C-alpha positions in Angstrom: 14.6 -101.5 200.6 16.3 -103.8 203.2 18.2 -100.7 204.4 15.0 -98.7 204.8 13.3 -101.5 206.7 16.2 -101.9 209.1 16.8 -98.1 209.7 13.1 -97.1 210.0 12.3 -99.5 212.8 13.7 -101.0 215.7 10.6 -103.6 216.4 8.6 -105.7 214.0 5.6 -104.0 215.0 6.3 -101.0 212.9 7.4 -102.9 210.0 4.2 -104.1 208.6 2.6 -100.6 207.9 5.3 -99.4 205.4 5.4 -102.8 203.6 1.5 -102.8 203.2 2.0 -100.0 200.8 3.8 -102.5 198.5 0.7 -104.7 198.2 -0.4 -103.5 194.7 3.4 -104.0 193.5 3.7 -107.6 194.5 3.3 -109.0 191.0 6.1 -106.5 189.8 8.4 -107.4 192.8 7.8 -111.2 192.1 8.6 -110.8 188.3 11.6 -108.6 189.1 13.0 -111.2 191.5 12.4 -114.0 188.9 14.5 -112.1 186.4 17.5 -111.3 188.6 20.7 -113.1 188.1 21.9 -115.3 191.0 23.6 -113.1 193.4 23.7 -112.1 197.1 21.3 -109.3 196.3 18.8 -111.8 194.9 18.9 -113.8 198.1 18.4 -110.7 200.2 15.6 -109.5 198.0 13.9 -112.9 198.5 14.2 -112.5 202.2 12.3 -109.1 202.0 9.6 -110.8 199.7 9.1 -113.6 202.2 8.7 -111.0 205.1 6.3 -109.1 202.8 4.1 -112.2 202.2 3.9 -113.0 205.8 2.6 -109.6 206.5 0.1 -109.9 203.8 -1.2 -113.2 205.1 -1.5 -111.6 208.6 -3.6 -108.6 207.2 
């Protein structure tokens, strides 16, 4: 997901729209993150979830 976000846009203005499609899946993403083992991947996933939440709050 991180690579797709970075590759699909060069500005933050076009990031929110694709992430809005994940709105119905927020609970699943949150639960998945909770069950992940501590790793660099978990940290990166948390960063994506944080951006996702900021976008949801702006909407």
